C-alpha positions in Angstrom: 11.0 1.7 -20.8 14.2 3.5 -20.1 16.1 2.4 -17.0 15.8 4.8 -14.2 18.4 5.4 -11.5 15.9 4.7 -8.7 16.5 5.8 -5.2 16.3 3.0 -2.7 14.7 3.9 0.7 15.7 2.8 4.1 13.9 3.0 7.5 16.1 4.4 10.2 15.2 4.2 13.9 17.0 6.2 16.6 20.0 4.4 18.1 22.7 5.4 20.6 24.5 8.7 20.0 24.3 10.1 16.5 24.0 6.7 14.8 20.8 4.9 13.8 19.9 1.3 13.3 17.9 0.0 10.4 14.9 -2.3 10.1 13.6 -4.6 7.3 10.8 -3.1 5.2 9.1 -3.2 1.8 8.0 -0.1 -0.1 6.1 0.1 -3.4 6.3 2.9 -5.9 4.5 4.0 -9.1 6.9 4.9 -11.9 6.1 7.0 -15.0 8.5 7.8 -17.8 7.5 9.5 -21.2 3.9 8.3 -21.0 5.0 4.7 -20.0 4.5 3.2 -16.6 5.9 0.7 -14.2 6.1 -0.4 -10.6 9.1 -0.6 -8.3 9.3 -2.7 -5.1 12.1 -1.8 -2.8 13.0 -4.1 0.0 15.6 -4.4 2.8 16.2 -7.8 4.4 18.8 -9.3 6.8 21.0 -12.2 5.9 23.0 -14.5 8.2 25.7 -12.6 10.1 26.1 -8.9 9.7 25.0 -8.5 6.1 22.0 -6.8 4.6 20.4 -7.1 1.1 18.9 -4.0 -0.4 16.9 -4.6 -3.6 15.0 -2.5 -6.1 12.9 -4.6 -8.5 11.1 -2.6 -11.3 8.5 -4.1 -13.5 7.5 -2.4 -16.7 3.7 -2.3 -17.3 1.6 -2.1 -20.5 3.4 -1.4 -23.8 6.7 -0.8 -21.9 6.8 -4.5 -21.1 7.7 -5.2 -24.8 11.0 -3.5 -24.3 11.6 -4.7 -20.8 10.0 -8.2 -20.6 11.8 -9.1 -17.4 12.1 -7.3 -14.1 15.0 -4.8 -13.8 16.8 -5.5 -10.6 19.4 -3.6 -8.6 20.7 -5.5 -5.5 23.3 -4.4 -2.9 24.8 -6.5 -0.2 26.3 -4.4 2.6 27.1 -4.2 6.3 25.9 -1.3 8.5 27.6 -0.1 11.6 28.1 3.3 13.4 25.4 4.7 11.1 27.3 4.0 7.9 26.8 1.5 5.1 29.7 -0.5 3.7 29.2 -2.2 0.3 30.4 -5.7 -0.5 28.6 -6.5 -3.8 26.3 -4.8 -6.3 24.4 -6.5 -9.1 22.3 -4.9 -11.8 20.0 -6.5 -14.4 18.5 -4.2 -17.0 15.2 -6.1 -17.7 16.0 -6.9 -21.3 16.4 -10.4 -22.6 20.1 -10.1 -23.2 20.9 -7.9 -20.2 23.4 -5.9 -22.2 23.5 -3.1 -19.7 23.8 -5.3 -16.7 26.7 -4.8 -14.3 28.4 -6.2 -11.2 30.7 -4.7 -8.6 32.6 -6.7 -5.9 34.3 -4.7 -3.2 37.5 -6.2 -1.7 38.2 -4.0 1.3 41.3 -6.0 2.3 43.0 -5.2 -1.0 41.5 -1.7 -1.4 40.1 -2.5 -4.8 36.7 -3.1 -6.4 36.2 -5.4 -9.5 33.6 -3.8 -11.8 32.1 -5.5 -14.8 30.0 -3.8 -17.5 29.3 -4.6 -21.2 31.7 -7.6 -21.0 34.6 -5.4 -19.8 36.1 -5.7 -16.4 38.1 -3.0 -14.5 39.8 -2.7 -11.2 39.0 0.5 -9.3 40.8 1.7 -6.2 38.4 2.2 -3.2 38.7 4.0 0.1 36.5 4.3 3.2 33.2 6.0 2.4 32.9 4.8 -1.2 29.4 3.5 -2.1 27.5 1.8 -4.8 24.8 3.9 -6.4 22.0 2.4 -4.2 23.8 2.9 -0.9 24.2 6.6 -1.5 20.6 6.9 -0.3 21.4 5.2 3.0 24.2 7.7 3.6 22.0 10.6 2.6 19.2 9.6 5.0 21.7 9.2 7.8 23.0 12.7 7.1 19.5 14.2 6.9 18.8 12.7 10.3 21.9 14.5 11.6 20.7 17.8 10.2 23.1 18.0 7.3 21.9 20.2 4.5 24.7 19.8 2.0 26.8 16.7 1.3 28.9 15.0 -1.4 29.2 11.2 -2.1 31.7 9.2 -4.1 29.9 6.3 -5.9 31.2 3.5 -8.1 28.7 3.1 -11.0 29.6 0.6 -13.8 33.3 1.3 -14.6 33.6 4.8 -13.0 33.9 6.7 -9.8 31.3 9.5 -9.7 30.6 12.4 -7.4 27.0 13.3 -6.4 26.2 16.4 -4.5 23.0 16.9 -2.5 21.4 20.1 -1.2 18.3 20.6 0.9 16.1 23.2 -0.9 13.4 23.6 1.7 10.4 22.0 3.3 7.1 21.3 1.5 3.8 19.5 1.9 3.6 16.7 -0.7 0.7 14.5 -1.6 1.3 11.0 -3.1 -0.9 7.9 -3.3 0.4 6.7 0.1 -0.8 9.9 1.8 0.2 13.5 2.5 3.5 14.3 4.1 5.7 17.2 5.3 8.9 16.6 3.4 12.4 18.0 2.8 12.8 18.9 -0.9 16.3 17.8 -1.9 18.3 18.2 -5.2 20.9 15.6 -6.2 23.3 16.5 -9.1 26.6 15.4 -10.6 28.9 18.4 -11.1 28.7 19.6 -14.8 25.7 17.3 -15.7 22.5 18.5 -17.3 20.6 15.9 -15.3 19.4 16.2 -11.8 17.1 14.5 -9.4 14.7 16.1 -7.0 13.5 14.1 -4.0 10.9 14.7 -1.3 12.0 12.9 1.9 9.5 12.6 4.8 11.0 13.0 8.3 8.1 11.2 9.9 9.1 8.1 7.7 12.7 8.4 8.7 13.5 10.4 5.6 12.0 7.9 3.3 11.7 9.2 -0.3 8.0 9.7 -1.0 8.4 11.3 -4.4 11.2 11.6 -6.9 11.5 13.5 -10.2 14.3 13.1 -12.7 15.1 16.1 -14.8 17.2 16.7 -18.0 17.9 20.3 -18.8 15.2 21.3 -16.2 12.5 19.2 -17.9 10.9 16.4 -16.0 11.6 13.0 -17.7 10.5 10.6 -14.9 8.4 10.6 -11.8 8.3 8.0 -8.9 5.7 8.2 -6.1 5.2 6.1 -3.0 2.0 4.0 -3.0 2.5 1.8 0.1 5.0 1.0 2.8 5.2 -2.2 5.0 7.4 -2.3 8.0 
């Protein structure tokens, strides 16, 4: 089963001013890719101090388990203040026995650099305020949606590179998924110049939780993710 760039979800509750606060949760998604299937469990938990852990754990099911015998895991450690996430570490395991496509990123804000490791190669990447790992982009997007933002760009460190992702709100639709029927914002995310894009349906009544996601290549759907349950 091919590794998907899954969108983590975060529950936001109104705070003071324009900022929001976050609460622990667990969400479960059904994943389909090229006739194969899997399940993703996304969770947010608080550690000691001011740190949070955001984890996506994907288990391949059926025949896909032969290619991905272990759970694929993406894990972010970050702080959250004034409505913005600040990454400190990111770990990715690809679910294969050898974990050849696994990666790590350590953010050193005092030095202004991140140490990124992928495929046994390490690089130092300059960072500035607002830089995210690929999971925390969703946190920033949800905060922006709560403010009424309809277009935004995010700078993300993924493996060895800095990448830009643009999002646009395309409209509002009623969407039915295993967890229920929701009024949702339909949002497109795309890297400039890429043939790939992601369309998300985010439900305002669930603090802009992603209830459905489709990944597309050259406008053809290659993967679908749908919310099956949410525990707060």
